[in-house]
TORLUM-784242 format. One record per residue (C-alpha): x, y, z; residue in one letter. Coordinates in steps of 0.5 Angstrom, whole numbers. Last residue first. Layout:
N
((X; Y; Z); 'A')
...
//
This chain:
363
((-24; 8; 23); 'I')
((-26; 4; 17); 'S')
((-34; 4; 20); 'L')
((-35; -4; 19); 'I')
((-29; -5; 22); 'R')
((-28; 0; 27); 'R')
((-35; -2; 30); 'I')
((-32; -10; 30); 'A')
((-26; -8; 34); 'S')
((-30; -4; 39); 'V')
((-34; -9; 40); 'L')
((-29; -15; 41); 'V')
((-26; -10; 46); 'G')
((-31; -8; 51); 'A')
((-28; -11; 56); 'G')
((-30; -18; 59); 'F')
((-34; -16; 66); 'R')
((-37; -9; 64); 'V')
((-37; -10; 57); 'P')
((-40; -17; 58); 'D')
((-38; -19; 51); 'T')
((-40; -23; 44); 'V')
((-38; -22; 37); 'P')
((-42; -25; 32); 'L')
((-43; -31; 29); 'G')
((-50; -30; 33); 'T')
((-52; -37; 36); 'E')
((-45; -39; 37); 'R')
((-44; -33; 40); 'E')
((-49; -33; 44); 'A')
((-48; -38; 47); 'A')
((-40; -36; 48); 'E')
((-42; -31; 52); 'V')
((-48; -35; 56); 'A')
((-41; -40; 58); 'R')
((-36; -34; 59); 'R')
((-43; -32; 64); 'A')
((-43; -38; 67); 'R')
((-36; -38; 69); 'E')
((-36; -31; 71); 'D')
((-42; -32; 77); 'D')
((-48; -29; 73); 'L')
((-53; -24; 76); 'D')
((-49; -18; 73); 'F')
((-48; -22; 66); 'T')
((-51; -16; 61); 'N')
((-48; -19; 55); 'L')
((-46; -14; 49); 'A')
((-48; -17; 42); 'V')
((-44; -14; 36); 'G')
((-45; -11; 29); 'V')
((-53; -11; 29); 'V')
((-54; -9; 21); 'P')
((-59; -3; 19); 'I')
((-63; -3; 14); 'R')
((-65; 4; 12); 'R')
((-71; 8; 10); 'I')
((-76; 1; 8); 'G')
((-71; -2; 13); 'S')
((-73; 1; 18); 'I')
((-74; -4; 24); 'A')
((-71; -9; 19); 'G')
((-64; -10; 23); 'E')
((-68; -9; 29); 'Y')
((-72; -15; 28); 'L')
((-66; -19; 25); 'S')
((-62; -19; 31); 'A')
((-69; -21; 35); 'L')
((-68; -27; 30); 'D')
((-61; -28; 31); 'P')
((-62; -27; 39); 'L')
((-67; -33; 41); 'P')
((-75; -28; 42); 'P')
((-76; -25; 48); 'I')
((-82; -27; 50); 'P')
((-88; -21; 52); 'V')
((-92; -22; 58); 'P')
((-91; -15; 60); 'Y')
((-87; -13; 67); 'G')
((-80; -14; 65); 'R')
((-80; -16; 58); 'V')
((-80; -24; 58); 'T')
((-74; -29; 58); 'D')
((-69; -25; 62); 'R')
((-62; -29; 64); 'T')
((-58; -27; 58); 'P')
((-59; -20; 60); 'Q')
((-59; -17; 52); 'H')
((-56; -11; 49); 'C')
((-55; -11; 41); 'L')
((-50; -7; 38); 'I')
((-53; -3; 32); 'Y')
((-50; -1; 26); 'A')
((-49; 6; 21); 'R')
((-56; 10; 25); 'P')
((-60; 14; 22); 'L')
((-61; 17; 28); 'A')
((-67; 20; 27); 'G')
((-71; 13; 25); 'A')
((-67; 9; 30); 'I')
((-70; 14; 36); 'M')
((-77; 14; 33); 'G')
((-77; 6; 34); 'F')
((-73; 7; 41); 'T')
((-79; 11; 43); 'V')
((-85; 8; 40); 'G')
((-83; 2; 43); 'A')
((-83; 4; 50); 'Y')
((-90; 2; 53); 'G')
((-90; -5; 49); 'P')
((-83; -7; 50); 'H')
((-81; -11; 44); 'L')
((-77; -5; 40); 'I')
((-74; -4; 46); 'S')
((-73; 2; 51); 'G')
((-67; 7; 50); 'Q')
((-61; 7; 47); 'G')
((-53; 11; 48); 'E')
((-52; 13; 41); 'L')
((-44; 12; 41); 'I')
((-42; 17; 36); 'V')
((-36; 17; 31); 'V')
((-29; 20; 29); 'D')
((-31; 27; 33); 'K')
((-30; 33; 31); 'G')
((-38; 36; 31); 'S')
((-42; 29; 33); 'A')
((-45; 31; 39); 'T')
((-49; 37; 36); 'E')
((-50; 32; 30); 'R')
((-53; 26; 34); 'V')
((-57; 30; 39); 'L')
((-60; 34; 34); 'R')
((-62; 28; 29); 'E')
((-64; 25; 37); 'T')
((-69; 30; 39); 'A')
((-71; 31; 31); 'G')
((-74; 23; 31); 'G')
((-77; 24; 37); 'I')
((-81; 31; 35); 'F')
((-87; 27; 33); 'D')
((-88; 23; 39); 'A')
((-88; 29; 44); 'I')
((-80; 29; 48); 'V')
((-79; 27; 55); 'R')
((-77; 19; 53); 'D')
((-71; 23; 49); 'V')
((-68; 26; 55); 'P')
((-63; 31; 50); 'I')
((-55; 31; 52); 'G')
((-50; 34; 56); 'A')
((-47; 34; 63); 'G')
((-44; 27; 62); 'T')
((-45; 23; 68); 'I')
((-52; 26; 70); 'M')
((-54; 26; 62); 'I')
((-53; 19; 62); 'G')
((-57; 18; 67); 'T')
((-63; 22; 65); 'Q')
((-63; 19; 59); 'G')
((-61; 21; 51); 'S')
((-53; 21; 52); 'A')
((-49; 22; 46); 'A')
((-43; 19; 47); 'F')
((-37; 22; 43); 'G')
((-31; 18; 40); 'S')
((-25; 22; 37); 'R')
((-22; 14; 37); 'V')
((-14; 14; 40); 'G')
((-16; 7; 43); 'D')
((-17; 9; 49); 'R')
((-22; 14; 48); 'L')
((-25; 7; 43); 'L')
((-25; 3; 50); 'A')
((-29; 9; 54); 'R')
((-34; 10; 48); 'H')
((-35; 3; 49); 'I')
((-36; 2; 56); 'E')
((-40; 9; 56); 'M')
((-44; 5; 51); 'G')
((-45; -2; 54); 'A')
((-47; 1; 60); 'T')
((-52; 6; 57); 'M')
((-55; 0; 54); 'K')
((-55; -4; 60); 'G')
((-61; -9; 60); 'T')
((-65; -5; 63); 'N')
((-70; -4; 58); 'C')
((-72; -10; 54); 'D')
((-69; -13; 48); 'S')
((-64; -8; 47); 'G')
((-61; -3; 43); 'V')
((-54; 0; 43); 'T')
((-54; 5; 37); 'F')
((-47; 7; 33); 'V')
((-47; 14; 30); 'V')
((-42; 15; 23); 'P')
((-40; 22; 23); 'C')
((-42; 29; 21); 'L')
((-46; 27; 17); 'A')
((-52; 25; 23); 'C')
((-59; 22; 20); 'G')
((-61; 26; 14); 'T')
((-69; 24; 14); 'G')
((-70; 31; 17); 'S')
((-73; 30; 24); 'A')
((-78; 33; 27); 'V')
((-78; 39; 31); 'G')
((-74; 41; 38); 'L')
((-75; 49; 40); 'D')
((-77; 48; 47); 'G')
((-71; 43; 50); 'P')
((-73; 38; 54); 'P')
((-74; 37; 62); 'R')
((-71; 30; 64); 'R')
((-65; 32; 68); 'V')
((-69; 37; 73); 'D')
((-63; 40; 75); 'W')
((-67; 45; 82); 'L')
((-61; 50; 83); 'V')
((-60; 53; 90); 'V')
((-59; 60; 93); 'G')
((-63; 58; 99); 'K')
((-68; 64; 98); 'E')
((-68; 61; 91); 'A')
((-68; 54; 93); 'A')
((-74; 55; 98); 'L')
((-79; 58; 92); 'A')
((-77; 53; 88); 'A')
((-80; 48; 93); 'L')
((-86; 52; 95); 'E')
((-88; 52; 87); 'G')
((-87; 46; 85); 'D')
((-85; 46; 78); 'D')
((-77; 46; 80); 'S')
((-78; 39; 83); 'L')
((-80; 36; 77); 'F')
((-85; 31; 75); 'E')
((-82; 26; 70); 'H')
((-76; 23; 75); 'M')
((-69; 24; 74); 'G')
((-68; 30; 79); 'N')
((-61; 33; 81); 'M')
((-62; 38; 88); 'V')
((-57; 43; 90); 'H')
((-55; 42; 96); 'L')
((-56; 48; 103); 'G')
((-58; 43; 108); 'S')
((-66; 47; 107); 'R')
((-66; 44; 100); 'I')
((-64; 37; 102); 'A')
((-70; 38; 107); 'E')
((-74; 40; 102); 'A')
((-71; 34; 97); 'A')
((-73; 29; 101); 'A')
((-79; 31; 103); 'A')
((-82; 31; 96); 'R')
((-78; 24; 94); 'D')
((-81; 22; 101); 'A')
((-89; 24; 97); 'A')
((-87; 21; 92); 'A')
((-85; 23; 85); 'L')
((-87; 20; 79); 'T')
((-83; 18; 73); 'G')
((-87; 13; 69); 'G')
((-83; 7; 71); 'R')
((-79; 9; 77); 'P')
((-73; 13; 76); 'A')
((-68; 12; 82); 'T')
((-62; 15; 85); 'G')
((-65; 22; 86); 'F')
((-58; 26; 87); 'V')
((-57; 30; 93); 'L')
((-52; 35; 91); 'T')
((-46; 39; 96); 'N')
((-45; 33; 100); 'P')
((-40; 34; 106); 'G')
((-39; 27; 108); 'F')
((-43; 28; 114); 'A')
((-49; 31; 111); 'L')
((-50; 24; 109); 'A')
((-52; 22; 116); 'E')
((-57; 27; 115); 'R')
((-60; 25; 108); 'L')
((-61; 18; 112); 'S')
((-59; 11; 112); 'A')
((-51; 11; 110); 'V')
((-48; 6; 105); 'V')
((-42; 9; 104); 'P')
((-36; 10; 99); 'I')
((-32; 6; 100); 'K')
((-30; 1; 94); 'G')
((-35; 3; 89); 'G')
((-36; -4; 86); 'F')
((-39; -11; 88); 'G')
((-46; -7; 89); 'I')
((-48; -7; 97); 'T')
((-41; -8; 99); 'E')
((-37; -5; 94); 'R')
((-42; 1; 95); 'A')
((-41; 1; 103); 'T')
((-45; -1; 109); 'S')
((-49; 1; 114); 'P')
((-54; 1; 111); 'A')
((-57; -3; 106); 'R')
((-65; -2; 108); 'N')
((-64; 5; 110); 'A')
((-61; 6; 103); 'D')
((-58; 13; 102); 'I')
((-51; 13; 98); 'V')
((-45; 17; 99); 'A')
((-39; 22; 97); 'V')
((-40; 20; 90); 'V')
((-36; 25; 86); 'E')
((-30; 22; 85); 'D')
((-35; 15; 84); 'A')
((-37; 19; 77); 'A')
((-38; 13; 72); 'Y')
((-39; 6; 77); 'R')
((-42; 10; 82); 'V')
((-46; 14; 78); 'L')
((-49; 8; 74); 'C')
((-51; 5; 81); 'V')
((-56; 10; 83); 'A')
((-58; 12; 76); 'T')
((-59; 4; 75); 'K')
((-63; 3; 82); 'A')
((-67; -3; 83); 'G')
((-65; -6; 77); 'L')
((-57; -6; 79); 'P')
((-58; -5; 87); 'S')
((-60; 0; 92); 'F')
((-68; -1; 92); 'C')
((-69; 0; 100); 'G')
((-67; 8; 100); 'D')
((-64; 11; 93); 'A')
((-63; 17; 94); 'L')
((-55; 19; 92); 'I')
((-51; 24; 96); 'A')
((-46; 27; 90); 'M')
((-40; 31; 91); 'R')
((-40; 36; 84); 'R')
((-34; 40; 82); 'A')
((-31; 34; 78); 'G')
((-36; 36; 73); 'L')
((-38; 44; 73); 'P')
((-42; 48; 78); 'M')
((-49; 49; 79); 'P')
((-51; 46; 71); 'L')
((-57; 49; 69); 'P')
((-58; 45; 63); 'Y')
((-60; 46; 56); 'F')
((-53; 43; 54); 'R')
((-47; 43; 57); 'P')
((-41; 44; 54); 'P')
((-38; 37; 48); 'A')
((-33; 32; 50); 'G')
((-39; 27; 51); 'S')
((-36; 25; 58); 'N')
((-30; 21; 59); 'F')
((-28; 22; 67); 'R')
((-22; 18; 68); 'E')
((-22; 17; 76); 'M')
//
């Protein structure tokens, strides 16, 4: 399987081994699905060669393909004990619930994994390495606790200059979990295949786990969100023609709009790709309606218009819950509504979005 990482060395994280050497058992107990375990699903999609098993007692015994439609014969098993039969060297927490807190079952799973000699990758806001008992046990067993959302400690405020090395394209969304990371990764991969020197700037735990580099922007102190994003895109931009920046949250989201606005102001992107799930009418968990796509595009284009007006150049739909015919109709409807190139980049390829990006950036 091809691996398309950021092209930069890992930053800030104690990776216990090179990318490609991990043998991951992913914990997604009771929720291995596109909306229930985004991290698990994306690791299966983009790092399948490193995934040896997924743990979900509700869906075991089965395979990844039988459960989520891709991932081939990766086994879905009922427990870590069963997963150990497939020779993992790393346990990954495959979920990131709202608030990112660790449940008692998560700590128990981490302890079992450490005792079994596994490294542990944790994408929660609550850190395993801050638990004295777990940290001592990990030291005793010689394994690494990788708290992916622990940001660097030397961040500052944004300079207001963005990225001077190359243009940035930012994936933004109508809500959380609309496919911003996935759309960005698909565009990045397609650009590389086109011979464009693309860099993928991971801003969330899933993208960082896949690429081994990035800054978890949603964990950064509010004053430093812009500065963290600016630093992230600049570090990714070295030797590149374009940086694809993974978006977080949504400007419609009551909980996370601040992260989105901060990232826009810090990156000062040249263009947006707007990501949306067409079957979703409101922000998940809030009585906030999602406006028609043209109105949403206008909201983003004017989000920081006092600093820079940034165009939406294409739309990426997440049609995982539609059949092919309904997905094509959704794409066609969005094209008529917006007058922009539209696709589901996973289902139909990212070609039209890549063409739009190359056209506006002249790359």
